[in-house]
Backbone bond lengths (Angstrom), bond angles and torsions (degrees), N, CA, C in turn:
res aa  C-N    CA-C-N  psi(-1)  N-CA   C-N-CA  omega(-1)  CA-C   N-CA-C  phi
1 M - - - 1.505 - - 1.585 106.12 -
2 Q 1.280 115.02 132.33 1.483 121.94 -178.13 1.514 109.33 -73.37
3 T 1.293 118.21 134.59 1.483 120.60 -176.73 1.539 111.37 -111.26
4 F 1.433 118.39 4.84 1.379 123.46 -179.81 1.507 109.28 -143.26
5 R 1.311 119.31 165.37 1.443 126.29 175.07 1.546 110.58 -118.06
6 T 1.339 114.77 144.21 1.454 117.78 178.36 1.558 107.54 -118.17
7 F 1.293 113.87 158.43 1.493 121.74 -174.91 1.498 105.87 -124.37
8 D 1.363 112.01 160.20 1.496 121.09 177.69 1.577 112.23 -49.40
9 S 1.285 114.34 -28.72 1.504 120.38 179.60 1.526 112.10 -81.32
10 W 1.291 119.65 3.91 1.471 127.04 -175.45 1.522 113.07 71.93
11 A 1.293 115.19 1.27 1.490 118.38 176.11 1.511 108.48 -66.73
12 S 1.304 117.87 154.42 1.494 118.29 177.29 1.494 105.86 -140.69
13 R 1.394 111.32 150.10 1.486 122.26 178.09 1.480 106.63 -143.34
14 D 1.394 112.88 156.59 1.419 115.05 178.64 1.579 108.86 -68.92
15 L 1.248 120.33 169.49 1.425 126.67 179.76 1.563 109.10 -66.59
16 A 1.338 112.90 141.48 1.461 116.01 -178.49 1.550 111.67 -88.71
17 T 1.304 117.19 12.42 1.493 121.17 -173.23 1.495 113.42 -55.78
18 W 1.299 117.74 -47.28 1.477 121.09 -174.21 1.513 112.89 -99.98
19 K 1.313 119.28 7.41 1.491 122.95 -179.11 1.569 106.17 -81.58
20 L 1.305 113.53 153.05 1.469 122.18 168.20 1.491 111.67 -68.25
21 E 1.311 116.38 137.21 1.458 121.91 178.77 1.518 108.17 -107.64
22 W 1.324 119.58 115.17 1.447 122.35 -171.96 1.521 111.40 -99.36
23 Q 1.234 118.13 -36.51 1.493 117.68 -169.09 1.545 114.34 -85.74
24 N 1.244 122.40 -14.06 1.461 122.88 -175.76 1.512 115.42 -101.24
25 Y 1.346 118.82 0.68 1.441 120.38 -179.69 1.478 114.76 -92.41
26 S 1.335 116.41 -14.15 1.429 119.27 -176.77 1.562 105.71 -128.33
27 H 1.271 115.13 141.64 1.485 118.71 179.07 1.534 109.05 -92.32
28 P 1.318 119.26 136.99 1.412 120.36 -179.16 1.542 117.62 -60.89
29 L 1.380 116.84 -24.51 1.491 118.03 171.70 1.517 111.01 -66.12
30 N 1.308 118.96 -40.06 1.442 120.33 176.21 1.471 109.54 -60.03
31 D 1.287 118.45 -48.86 1.528 122.92 -172.16 1.566 107.14 -66.70
32 Y 1.384 116.73 -41.54 1.445 119.89 176.94 1.492 113.63 -61.54
33 S 1.331 115.91 -43.16 1.485 119.67 178.97 1.555 109.88 -64.53
34 F 1.318 113.91 -41.06 1.497 116.51 -179.31 1.508 113.23 -69.60
35 A 1.275 116.77 -35.30 1.545 120.45 173.81 1.469 110.94 -65.19
36 N 1.251 119.03 -40.26 1.529 121.04 178.52 1.485 108.19 -66.89
37 Y 1.354 120.37 -44.00 1.431 123.51 172.22 1.530 115.40 -53.27
38 M 1.278 113.13 -49.43 1.490 118.44 -179.79 1.560 112.13 -65.83
39 K 1.351 115.32 -35.76 1.430 117.80 173.99 1.496 115.55 -60.75
40 S 1.371 112.83 -37.11 1.449 119.14 179.37 1.544 113.24 -72.28
41 K 1.317 115.53 -16.68 1.412 124.87 177.32 1.496 116.59 -98.10
42 Q 1.358 114.05 2.92 1.483 120.82 -174.89 1.565 109.71 -73.26
43 I 1.364 119.28 -26.12 1.431 118.75 -175.61 1.641 103.74 -112.32
44 I 1.337 115.89 114.93 1.444 122.73 -179.12 1.527 106.40 -124.36
45 G 1.354 111.82 127.25 1.418 118.13 178.56 1.503 115.21 59.06
46 G 1.359 113.96 31.18 1.522 121.46 179.91 1.591 113.57 81.20
47 E 1.337 115.24 -1.37 1.422 118.44 -175.48 1.584 110.03 -107.75
48 Y 1.306 118.43 136.09 1.481 121.70 177.50 1.508 111.25 -82.67
49 R 1.373 112.19 129.62 1.429 120.30 176.67 1.516 109.63 -97.63
50 R 1.367 119.73 147.15 1.417 123.39 -178.65 1.575 104.99 -70.29
51 W 1.345 112.85 155.63 1.407 116.57 177.37 1.605 116.26 -61.75
52 D 1.292 113.01 -33.70 1.473 118.04 178.73 1.530 114.81 -88.76
53 N 1.384 112.32 11.47 1.423 114.98 -179.05 1.546 114.53 -60.88
54 R 1.285 114.71 -26.81 1.499 117.03 179.97 1.589 112.87 -76.61
55 Q 1.341 115.62 -2.22 1.463 119.76 172.72 1.535 109.72 -72.70
56 N 1.353 114.09 -27.53 1.468 118.66 176.41 1.525 108.72 -89.02
57 W 1.330 114.41 80.93 1.472 118.10 -173.33 1.449 113.45 -62.46
58 M 1.296 111.16 160.90 1.458 124.09 174.28 1.563 108.83 -83.07
59 P 1.361 117.59 166.29 1.484 115.44 179.04 1.516 105.85 -67.57
60 S 1.387 112.14 155.48 1.482 121.41 -177.00 1.536 112.72 -57.52
61 D 1.393 113.84 -41.90 1.534 113.34 -179.23 1.452 114.68 -60.91
62 V 1.374 115.56 -36.82 1.475 120.51 179.45 1.570 109.62 -66.07
63 L 1.336 116.49 -43.36 1.483 124.76 179.85 1.526 110.28 -62.67
64 F 1.340 116.04 -43.75 1.418 119.30 -179.92 1.500 113.05 -66.86
65 E 1.327 118.72 -39.99 1.461 119.76 172.71 1.525 112.53 -57.87
66 S 1.309 115.34 -44.39 1.490 117.77 -179.96 1.503 110.13 -68.56
67 L 1.285 118.75 -36.15 1.509 121.63 177.36 1.512 110.17 -60.85
68 I 1.349 117.92 -46.39 1.433 119.42 178.50 1.557 113.55 -65.64
69 R 1.336 116.02 -37.51 1.485 120.32 176.84 1.480 110.55 -60.05
70 H 1.321 118.55 -44.65 1.430 122.86 -176.48 1.560 110.30 -76.23
71 T 1.226 117.16 -27.08 1.463 120.44 174.36 1.480 110.13 -70.32
72 E 1.331 117.95 -37.82 1.501 118.32 172.83 1.428 114.79 -71.02
73 E 1.370 119.35 -29.20 1.422 118.88 170.95 1.541 114.40 -66.49
74 L 1.315 115.58 -39.47 1.466 120.94 170.16 1.458 115.62 -56.06
75 R 1.290 118.67 -43.70 1.397 123.30 173.61 1.494 116.11 -59.83
76 L 1.359 116.48 -40.99 1.427 118.79 170.45 1.428 115.28 -63.95
77 L 1.308 120.32 -47.35 1.499 123.34 177.65 1.488 112.78 -56.61
78 Y 1.352 112.83 -42.11 1.419 118.67 -176.60 1.548 111.14 -69.56
79 K 1.312 117.81 -29.14 1.446 118.18 174.06 1.510 115.11 -89.25
80 W 1.278 115.86 20.27 1.468 125.48 169.55 1.563 113.00 75.09
81 Y 1.325 115.63 38.71 1.456 119.85 170.52 1.457 105.63 -102.05
82 R 1.401 117.84 163.40 1.420 125.68 170.59 1.505 111.34 -107.21
83 L 1.370 118.22 141.68 1.473 119.01 -178.58 1.462 104.68 -123.47
84 F 1.333 116.95 135.52 1.431 124.07 174.31 1.494 110.78 -125.83
85 E 1.363 118.84 123.56 1.491 118.22 171.01 1.499 104.02 -91.47
86 T 1.298 114.27 128.02 1.417 122.66 -177.76 1.500 113.99 -121.44
87 K 1.320 115.27 159.87 1.531 117.35 175.68 1.543 103.92 -146.08
88 Q 1.362 113.09 124.49 1.508 123.05 178.68 1.489 107.04 -135.15
89 D 1.349 115.82 121.48 1.476 121.04 176.71 1.528 109.02 54.96
90 G 1.371 115.18 41.86 1.430 118.29 174.90 1.519 117.34 80.63
91 V 1.304 115.18 -2.30 1.393 119.77 -176.50 1.557 112.25 -105.30
92 I 1.306 116.28 119.44 1.485 120.21 -173.74 1.574 107.16 -92.74
93 D 1.255 114.67 134.82 1.454 121.15 -179.68 1.563 109.38 -138.02
94 M 1.339 114.09 162.29 1.433 119.81 175.06 1.455 108.69 -120.01
95 I 1.249 122.13 126.44 1.412 126.52 -176.26 1.600 110.90 -112.96
96 V 1.309 117.47 129.90 1.432 121.45 -176.29 1.506 105.43 -115.49
97 L 1.389 114.50 130.32 1.446 117.99 -176.18 1.566 105.48 -135.15
98 Q 1.369 116.16 153.99 1.417 118.98 170.21 1.433 110.32 -68.51
99 K 1.379 117.04 153.74 1.457 122.14 -165.27 1.563 113.42 -56.01
100 N 1.295 119.51 -39.26 1.477 119.97 -175.44 1.558 117.29 -92.69
101 T 1.381 113.55 8.48 1.451 120.45 179.35 1.512 109.70 -76.26
102 V 1.424 113.22 134.34 1.445 117.83 174.69 1.533 110.06 -81.42
103 F 1.330 111.26 140.35 1.450 117.67 -176.63 1.521 111.43 -127.70
104 N 1.325 116.64 131.57 1.477 119.44 178.67 1.485 112.37 -90.86
105 E 1.313 116.10 94.29 1.464 121.08 -179.33 1.501 111.52 -67.28
106 D 1.291 117.52 -29.29 1.501 119.07 -177.18 1.543 114.53 -64.41
107 A 1.293 117.65 -12.72 1.486 120.39 178.92 1.547 114.08 -76.61
108 Y 1.354 114.34 -0.06 1.463 116.99 -174.46 1.560 107.79 -125.23
109 D 1.357 114.03 151.33 1.428 122.43 174.25 1.576 110.95 -62.49
110 F 1.289 113.88 -38.39 1.476 121.40 177.78 1.482 111.17 -142.55
111 C 1.232 118.53 136.77 1.490 124.37 -179.65 1.457 112.76 -149.95
112 E 1.374 116.86 125.65 1.503 118.78 -178.48 1.544 105.65 -136.58
113 E 1.328 114.65 128.29 1.353 116.02 174.47 1.504 114.49 -86.49
114 K 1.311 119.18 126.28 1.433 122.16 -177.76 1.507 112.10 -75.79
115 T 1.268 114.52 144.13 1.447 120.23 177.14 1.523 111.21 -118.33
116 I 1.334 115.69 160.69 1.480 119.25 175.05 1.531 112.99 -52.52
117 E 1.297 118.06 -46.13 1.426 124.56 176.23 1.505 113.44 -55.48
118 M 1.312 116.50 -45.61 1.455 120.81 -179.73 1.551 108.95 -65.27
119 V 1.264 117.08 -46.25 1.501 120.49 -173.71 1.576 105.01 -68.41
120 L 1.322 121.80 -42.04 1.421 120.19 -179.38 1.564 111.18 -65.56
121 N 1.322 117.87 -32.43 1.426 117.92 173.80 1.624 113.15 -66.22
122 A 1.341 112.18 -39.09 1.440 118.73 178.25 1.594 107.31 -64.86
123 I 1.279 119.99 -39.85 1.461 121.86 174.22 1.470 111.80 -60.85
124 R 1.309 116.93 -43.09 1.523 119.44 -179.84 1.511 108.07 -64.19
125 F 1.327 120.58 -43.49 1.418 117.74 178.72 1.503 112.92 -56.38
126 N 1.345 116.02 -43.86 1.467 120.52 -174.62 1.529 110.39 -70.84
127 W 1.368 118.28 -42.19 1.434 116.66 -179.11 1.516 113.03 -71.38
128 E 1.324 118.90 -30.76 1.482 122.23 174.47 1.467 111.99 -64.46
129 A 1.374 115.31 -41.95 1.423 119.49 -178.21 1.642 110.83 -70.01
130 L 1.319 114.67 -37.79 1.369 119.52 176.43 1.541 112.85 -61.83
131 K 1.350 111.71 -47.26 1.450 120.98 -179.40 1.573 110.60 -60.92
132 L 1.429 114.95 -43.27 1.427 115.71 176.47 1.558 113.38 -63.44
133 N 1.305 114.20 -40.70 1.481 115.87 175.45 1.489 109.35 -54.00
134 Y 1.383 118.87 -50.52 1.436 121.78 -175.92 1.529 110.82 -63.69
135 L 1.308 117.07 -45.99 1.492 119.92 178.16 1.507 112.84 -60.59
136 S 1.307 117.12 -42.59 1.453 123.93 -179.70 1.558 110.18 -59.52
137 D 1.301 113.57 -46.49 1.447 117.09 179.44 1.498 114.00 -67.27
138 N 1.366 114.70 -35.00 1.435 115.17 -176.10 1.583 109.90 -81.91
139 Y 1.317 115.41 -36.38 1.529 116.25 178.22 1.509 112.05 -65.85
140 I 1.322 114.65 -36.21 1.496 116.98 177.84 1.563 108.47 -64.91
141 I 1.264 115.77 -47.31 1.527 118.15 178.51 1.542 108.29 -58.26
142 N 1.359 116.90 -47.84 1.473 116.29 -172.74 1.578 112.44 -66.94
143 E 1.397 115.28 -27.81 1.439 119.27 178.43 1.512 113.44 -68.79
144 Q 1.346 113.61 -26.87 1.484 118.92 -177.16 1.575 111.44 -82.49
145 I 1.273 116.16 -19.46 1.435 117.54 179.06 1.553 114.11 -73.27
């Protein structure tokens, strides 16, 4: 059984059979969409957050609450409702409307209609953060053994 591969250039490398494959598990469109979503979330309350800010994860219970909230938003969008995040006189609210309902966005200081893409990116942020919390806790424990 051959344990290496050779190329036309006569170069040789060991077989890639047991190596981790990084580039083919994620699609560039998903990553592009997520990067744009994160860029839009970089300024919060008028303040600029560093790119690596999300490496300082929030507590898991906060992430889980956010994940459930965004999952419920996805369910509404999937069932053909429209979601608007609004702000009026400093109060943030979420408005849910049936798909064909007309909505007066001008009545609010801030109004953003949520999309399935936006909500899926929010879900990705939360599950990645939850997973990192879990992995960090377990890898720290395993290193001490």
